[in-house]
C-alpha positions as CSV (number, residue, x, y, z in Angstrom):
1,M,7.6,-49.0,32.5
2,E,5.5,-46.7,34.7
3,R,6.8,-46.2,38.2
4,C,5.0,-44.6,41.1
5,S,6.8,-43.8,44.3
6,A,6.0,-42.1,47.6
7,D,8.0,-40.0,49.9
8,R,7.7,-42.1,53.0
9,I,9.3,-39.7,55.4
10,G,7.1,-36.9,54.2
11,L,4.0,-39.1,54.5
12,L,4.9,-40.2,58.0
13,S,5.6,-36.6,59.0
14,Y,2.2,-35.5,57.6
15,A,0.4,-38.3,59.3
16,L,2.1,-37.4,62.7
17,A,1.1,-33.8,62.2
18,C,-2.5,-34.9,61.5
19,V,-2.5,-37.0,64.6
20,L,-1.2,-34.2,66.7
21,L,-3.7,-31.8,65.2
22,Y,-6.5,-34.3,65.9
23,L,-5.5,-34.6,69.5
24,A,-5.1,-30.9,70.0
25,G,-8.4,-30.3,68.1
26,M,-10.3,-32.7,70.3
27,S,-8.8,-31.3,73.5
28,F,-9.0,-27.6,72.7
29,G,-11.5,-27.5,69.8
30,G,-11.9,-24.4,67.7
31,P,-9.3,-23.5,65.1
32,L,-7.2,-26.6,65.8
33,E,-10.0,-28.9,64.9
34,F,-10.6,-26.9,61.7
35,L,-6.9,-27.3,60.8
36,F,-7.1,-31.0,61.3
37,Y,-10.0,-31.3,58.9
38,G,-8.3,-28.9,56.5
39,A,-5.2,-31.1,56.5
40,I,-7.2,-34.2,55.7
41,V,-9.1,-32.5,52.9
42,M,-5.8,-31.2,51.5
43,F,-4.3,-34.7,51.4
44,L,-7.4,-36.1,49.7
45,L,-7.4,-33.3,47.1
46,S,-3.7,-33.7,46.4
47,S,-4.2,-37.5,45.9
48,A,-7.3,-37.0,43.6
49,V,-5.4,-34.5,41.4
50,F,-2.4,-36.9,41.2
51,V,-4.7,-39.8,40.1
52,A,-6.4,-37.6,37.5
53,N,-3.1,-36.5,36.0
54,F,-1.8,-40.0,36.1
55,A,-4.4,-41.1,33.5
56,F,-4.5,-38.0,31.2
57,L,-0.9,-37.1,30.4
58,R,0.1,-37.5,26.7
59,F,3.5,-37.1,25.0
60,S,4.2,-36.6,21.3
61,E,7.5,-36.3,19.5
62,S,8.5,-35.2,16.0
63,F,11.7,-34.6,14.1
64,S,12.6,-32.3,11.2
65,T,14.3,-35.2,9.4
66,E,14.6,-38.9,10.0
67,H,18.1,-39.3,8.4
68,P,20.5,-36.4,9.2
69,V,23.8,-35.9,7.4
70,K,27.1,-34.9,8.9
71,G,27.0,-31.5,10.5
72,E,23.2,-31.1,10.0
73,K,21.1,-29.6,12.8
74,I,17.8,-31.3,13.4
75,D,14.8,-29.9,15.2
76,Y,13.2,-32.1,17.8
77,L,9.7,-31.1,19.0
78,L,8.2,-32.6,22.1
79,T,4.5,-31.8,22.9
80,V,3.2,-32.6,26.3
81,A,-0.6,-32.4,26.7
82,N,-2.6,-32.5,29.9
83,E,-5.9,-33.8,28.9
84,S,-7.3,-33.8,32.4
85,P,-9.9,-31.3,33.8
86,V,-7.5,-30.4,36.6
87,P,-4.1,-28.6,36.4
88,L,-0.8,-30.5,36.5
89,P,1.1,-29.4,39.7
90,R,4.6,-30.1,38.5
91,L,6.2,-31.8,35.5
92,T,10.0,-32.3,35.2
93,L,11.4,-33.2,31.8
94,S,15.0,-34.3,30.9
95,F,16.3,-34.9,27.4
96,R,18.8,-37.4,26.0
97,S,20.8,-37.7,22.8
98,S,23.3,-40.3,21.5
99,T,25.4,-37.4,20.2
100,G,27.1,-37.4,23.5
101,G,24.8,-38.7,26.3
102,R,22.8,-35.8,27.8
103,T,22.0,-33.1,25.3
104,G,23.4,-30.3,27.5
105,F,19.9,-29.0,28.0
106,P,19.0,-28.5,31.7
107,D,16.0,-30.3,33.2
108,E,12.9,-28.3,32.7
109,H,10.1,-27.8,35.2
110,H,6.6,-27.0,34.0
111,Y,3.1,-26.4,35.4
112,L,0.3,-27.3,33.0
113,A,-3.2,-25.8,33.1
114,R,-6.2,-28.0,32.6
115,N,-6.5,-29.2,29.0
116,G,-3.2,-27.3,28.3
117,S,-0.1,-28.3,26.4
118,I,3.5,-27.2,26.0
119,D,5.8,-27.5,23.0
120,E,9.5,-27.9,23.6
121,L,11.7,-27.3,20.5
122,K,15.3,-28.5,20.8
123,T,17.9,-28.1,18.1
124,I,20.6,-30.8,18.1
125,C,23.7,-30.8,15.9
126,C,24.7,-34.2,14.4
127,P,28.5,-34.3,14.2
128,F,28.5,-37.5,12.1
129,R,26.3,-39.2,9.5
130,G,24.2,-42.0,10.9
131,I,21.5,-42.9,13.3
132,Y,21.0,-41.0,16.5
133,E,18.9,-41.8,19.5
134,V,17.3,-38.5,20.6
135,G,14.4,-37.7,22.8
136,L,12.9,-37.5,26.2
137,D,15.0,-39.3,28.8
138,S,12.6,-39.1,31.7
139,A,9.5,-37.3,32.9
140,Y,8.3,-37.0,36.5
141,V,4.9,-35.8,37.7
142,T,4.4,-34.9,41.4
143,D,1.3,-34.2,43.4
144,I,0.5,-30.9,45.0
145,L,2.1,-31.7,48.4
146,G,5.1,-33.5,46.8
147,F,4.4,-36.8,48.5
148,F,3.8,-38.9,45.4
149,R,5.9,-39.1,42.2
150,F,4.9,-40.7,39.0
151,S,7.3,-41.5,36.1
152,P,5.4,-42.4,32.9
153,S,7.0,-44.6,30.3
154,V,9.0,-42.6,27.8
155,F,11.0,-43.9,24.9
156,F,13.5,-41.9,23.0
157,R,13.9,-42.5,19.2
């Protein structure tokens, strides 16, 4: 399930600042008017980059083995690709494993270049024989200004 949320307080604060810049720019002109137009363009640019990244983010997972035995260490490789022509401002990844809930790996923050990708290799020890659920727990993408947050669907295996 893909979820998109917005920072309402941040958006209201930004809108209030734009209104104040507009009033000051119309009253005094000059640099304040330029700042107002710059703030509007920055918001539009941030929104456009967010929408572009929303559509072009791809995840791929692979494992060194499908059926681990007791005490075996398996390698989990996550590849995240940004197939969009614009850079990805911020990507936050968190991992999960049924070997004890969270894998002990801290959340990771990445910035992806246009048409770039990252490979995350994690080694997980399997204390018992059986089936484990391992993989990406959540991923969050934010826009340049931090107003919008998108969580694409991720499924751990």
